[in-house]
C-alpha positions in Angstrom: 39.0 9.3 57.9 39.5 12.1 55.5 39.9 9.6 52.7 36.5 8.0 53.6 34.9 11.4 53.5 36.4 12.2 50.2 35.1 8.9 48.8 31.6 9.6 50.1 31.7 13.1 48.7 32.8 11.7 45.3 30.0 9.1 45.3 27.5 11.8 46.2 28.7 14.0 43.4 28.5 11.1 41.0 24.9 10.3 42.1 23.9 14.0 41.7 25.5 14.1 38.3 23.7 11.0 37.2 20.4 12.2 38.5 20.9 15.6 36.9 21.6 14.2 33.5 19.1 11.4 33.6 17.0 11.8 30.5 13.8 10.2 31.6 12.0 10.3 35.0 9.7 7.5 36.2 6.8 9.5 35.0 8.4 10.0 31.6 9.0 6.2 31.4 5.4 5.5 32.3 4.1 7.9 29.6 6.5 6.4 27.1 5.5 2.8 27.9 1.8 3.8 27.6 2.3 5.7 24.3 4.2 2.8 22.8 2.5 -0.1 24.5 -1.1 0.9 23.8 -0.6 1.3 20.0 1.4 -2.0 20.0 -1.4 -3.8 21.7 -4.0 -2.4 19.3 -1.8 -3.4 16.4 -1.3 -6.9 17.6 -5.0 -7.3 18.4 -6.4 -6.0 15.2 -3.6 -7.1 12.8 -1.6 -10.1 14.0 -4.4 -11.9 15.9 -6.8 -11.9 12.9 -3.9 -12.9 10.6 -3.0 -15.9 12.8 -6.6 -16.9 13.2 -7.1 -16.7 9.4 -4.1 -19.0 8.9 -5.6 -21.4 11.5 -9.1 -21.3 10.0 -7.8 -21.9 6.5 -7.4 -25.6 7.5 -11.0 -25.9 8.5 -14.5 -26.0 7.2 -16.8 -23.6 9.1 -19.8 -21.4 8.3 -19.4 -19.2 11.3 -22.4 -20.7 13.1 -22.4 -22.9 16.1 -19.3 -21.8 17.9 -15.8 -23.2 18.0 -17.0 -26.8 18.5 -18.6 -26.6 15.0 -15.3 -26.2 13.3 -14.3 -29.2 11.2 -10.6 -29.5 10.5 -9.9 -30.7 7.0 -6.2 -30.0 6.4 -5.2 -28.7 3.0 -8.5 -29.4 1.3 -9.4 -25.7 1.1 -6.1 -24.9 -0.7 -6.6 -27.8 -3.1 -10.2 -26.7 -3.9 -9.0 -23.1 -4.4 -6.5 -24.1 -7.1 -8.7 -26.7 -8.8 -12.4 -26.2 -8.5 -12.8 -22.4 -7.8 -13.1 -20.7 -11.2 -12.5 -17.1 -10.1 -9.2 -17.9 -8.4 -6.7 -17.9 -11.3 -8.3 -14.9 -13.1 -8.1 -13.1 -9.8 -4.4 -13.9 -9.5 -3.7 -12.7 -13.0 -5.7 -9.5 -12.5 -3.8 -8.8 -9.3 -0.5 -9.2 -11.0 -1.6 -7.0 -13.9 -2.7 -4.4 -11.3 0.7 -4.6 -9.6 2.6 -4.3 -12.9 0.5 -1.4 -14.1 1.1 0.5 -10.9 4.8 -0.2 -10.8 5.5 0.5 -14.4 3.1 3.3 -15.3 1.3 4.9 -12.3 4.2 5.2 -9.9 6.7 6.5 -12.5 4.1 9.0 -13.7 3.6 10.2 -10.1 7.4 10.6 -9.8 7.5 12.6 -13.1 4.8 15.0 -11.8 6.8 15.4 -8.6 9.9 16.3 -10.5 8.1 18.9 -12.6 6.4 20.5 -9.5 9.8 20.6 -7.7 11.0 23.0 -10.3 8.6 25.7 -8.8 6.9 26.4 -12.1 4.2 29.0 -12.2 1.0 27.7 -10.6 2.8 24.7 -9.1 0.8 25.0 -5.8 -2.5 24.9 -7.7 -1.4 21.9 -9.7 -0.1 20.2 -6.6 -3.4 20.7 -4.7 -5.5 19.6 -7.8 -3.5 16.4 -8.3 -3.7 15.6 -4.6 -7.5 16.0 -4.3 -8.2 12.3 -5.4 -6.0 11.1 -2.6 -8.4 12.2 0.1 -11.2 10.4 -1.7 -12.0 6.8 -0.9 -11.7 4.3 -3.7 -15.4 3.6 -3.5 -16.1 7.3 -4.2 -13.5 7.2 -7.0 -15.4 4.3 -8.4 -18.7 6.3 -8.4 -17.0 9.3 -10.1 -15.5 7.2 -12.9 -18.7 5.3 -13.4 -20.2 8.6 -14.4 -17.3 9.1 -16.8 -17.5 5.6 -18.3 -21.3 5.3 -18.4 -22.4 4.0 -21.9 -25.4 6.3 -22.3 -24.5 9.5 -20.5 -20.8 9.1 -19.8 -18.3 11.8 -20.6 -16.0 9.6 -22.8 -18.8 8.3 -25.1 -20.2 11.8 -25.5 -16.8 13.3 -26.3 -16.2 10.5 -28.9 -19.7 11.2 -30.3 -20.9 7.7 -29.6 -24.5 8.6 -28.7 -26.2 6.1 -31.0 -27.3 3.1 -28.9 -25.7 0.8 -31.6 -22.3 2.4 -31.3 -22.1 2.8 -27.5 -19.0 1.4 -25.8 -19.6 -0.3 -22.5 -16.3 0.6 -20.8 -17.1 -1.3 -17.6 -19.2 -4.1 -18.9 -16.9 -5.3 -21.6 -14.5 -7.9 -19.9 -11.8 -7.3 -22.5 -11.3 -3.6 -21.6 -13.0 -3.0 -18.2 -9.9 -4.0 -16.1 -7.8 -1.4 -18.0 -10.5 1.3 -17.4 -10.6 0.5 -13.7 -6.8 0.7 -13.6 -6.9 4.2 -15.1 -9.4 5.2 -12.5 -7.4 3.7 -9.6 -4.2 5.3 -10.9 -5.9 8.7 -10.8 -5.8 8.4 -7.0 -2.5 6.5 -6.7 -0.5 9.0 -8.9 -1.4 11.9 -6.5 -0.3 9.9 -3.5 3.1 9.0 -5.1 3.6 12.6 -6.3 3.3 13.9 -2.7 5.7 11.4 -1.3 8.3 12.0 -4.0 7.8 15.8 -3.7 8.5 15.6 0.0 11.6 13.5 -0.8 12.8 16.0 -3.4 12.5 18.9 -1.1 14.8 17.2 1.4 17.6 16.7 -1.2 20.6 18.9 -0.6 20.8 21.6 -3.4 24.6 21.4 -3.3 24.4 17.9 -4.9 22.5 19.3 -7.9 24.9 22.3 -8.1 27.9 20.0 -8.0 26.5 17.9 -10.8 25.7 21.0 -12.9 29.3 22.2 -12.5 30.5 18.8 -13.7 28.5 19.3 -16.8 25.6 16.9 -16.1 22.3 17.5 -17.7 19.0 17.6 -15.8 18.2 14.1 -16.7 21.7 12.8 -15.7 21.5 14.8 -12.5 18.2 13.2 -11.5 19.0 9.6 -12.3 22.6 9.5 -11.2 22.5 12.0 -8.2 19.0 12.7 -7.0 17.4 9.3 -7.5 20.0 7.3 -5.5 19.6 9.8 -2.6 15.9 9.0 -2.6 16.5 5.4 -1.8 14.6 5.4 1.5 11.6 7.1 -0.2 11.9 4.6 -3.1 11.6 1.7 -0.7 8.6 3.1 1.1 6.9 3.9 -2.2 7.5 0.4 -3.6 6.1 -1.2 -0.5 3.1 1.1 -0.6 2.6 0.3 -4.3 2.6 -3.4 -3.7 0.2 -3.1 -0.9 -2.2 -0.8 -2.8 -2.1 -3.2 -5.8 -2.8 -6.4 -3.9 -5.4 -5.0 -1.5 -7.4 -3.3 -4.3 -11.1 -3.9 -3.5 -13.4 -0.9 -3.2 -13.4 0.4 -6.7 -13.9 -3.0 -8.2 -16.6 -4.0 -5.7 -18.5 -0.8 -6.4 -18.4 -1.3 -10.1 -19.7 -4.9 -10.5 -18.9 -6.9 -7.3 -15.6 -8.1 -8.9 -17.1 -10.2 -11.7 -17.1 -10.2 -15.5 -13.4 -9.5 -16.0 -12.7 -7.7 -12.7 -12.0 -10.7 -10.4 -9.6 -9.9 -7.6 -8.3 -12.0 -4.7 -9.6 -9.4 -2.2 -13.1 -9.7 -3.6 -13.0 -13.5 -3.6 -12.1 -13.4 0.1 -15.0 -11.0 0.9 -17.5 -13.0 -1.2 -16.6 -16.3 0.6 -16.4 -14.9 4.2 -19.3 -12.5 4.4 -21.3 -13.6 1.3 -24.3 -15.9 1.2 -22.1 -19.0 1.3 -20.3 -17.9 4.5 -17.4 -20.3 3.9 -15.0 -19.0 6.6 -12.4 -21.6 6.1 -12.4 -21.3 2.3 -12.2 -17.5 2.5 -9.4 -17.7 5.0 -7.4 -19.9 2.7 -7.8 -17.2 0.0 -6.7 -14.6 2.5 -3.6 -16.6 3.4 -2.7 -16.9 -0.3 -3.1 -13.2 -0.7 -0.9 -12.6 2.4 1.8 -15.0 1.1 1.8 -13.3 -2.3 2.2 -9.9 -0.6 5.0 -11.0 1.7 6.6 -13.0 -1.0 7.2 -9.8 -3.0 8.0 -7.4 -0.2 10.2 -9.4 2.2 12.8 -10.6 -0.4 13.1 -7.0 -1.8 13.6 -5.5 1.6 16.1 -8.2 2.6 18.2 -7.7 -0.5 18.1 -3.9 -0.1 19.1 -3.9 3.6 21.6 -6.7 3.0 23.2 -4.6 0.3 23.4 -1.6 2.7 25.2 -3.7 5.3 27.7 -5.0 2.8 28.3 -1.5 1.5 28.8 -0.2 5.1 
């Protein structure tokens, strides 16, 4: 009898202990499910559903009128026409790749360089940090308007500084297809550099100062310390920044559309998608095929890089 009582007491104590140390109540679980479930549903509804519908519609011919029954399924015809009889496609692909290369090789490293300099706590670093970050809070459309004023042939800042006020000597920075893409890249980088600078600056602030001190004791220079000690520690930040840079490069749209609707040397895939889906032609299926190609290009760059990176981490572990 006493043994049974002791067992019951032990079970009661165990239940009390479990209840006492239970991390989440039913109410907490409900709040957690709501806080995680609602954003997940919104994400699925506004991201994955449109993406899957775009893939589906890319195999169709539809002008968006007449309902679902008006959709004509044509297989891979849209993709064939995109690659063969749609003149803006291949220039848009080349321009997107140039945009990506410019951001990865020039704009992003320059943002990292600025972050390293500001991390040294030089005099006036807060002012420089705020000044360089201001473009980030501006939309690319507004950035486009600002740089149009700078690039304007007649009253633009650059031509006036260069003394090219004679109508015969004016340089049309945005109208000349041989140079306008590079001018737009400079304008877009003005915003991108500040974004990258802030991300790297946050990463640099989190690096343990003891690592730098140990490298200095071993006789490493500032350059050696950064590339052999600090930069490898910033690997998570580097991954995030690379993904952001790829996305920013391939989804570039606003600044080009504001300038000249993405024509005359500024063709981009995002503009081609917009012109076909919401333009006068309203070719939903054709525009969806272009969107799927842009999605494939994006994922084709990001996924292999992430897979190799995380695979290498697993092997190292």
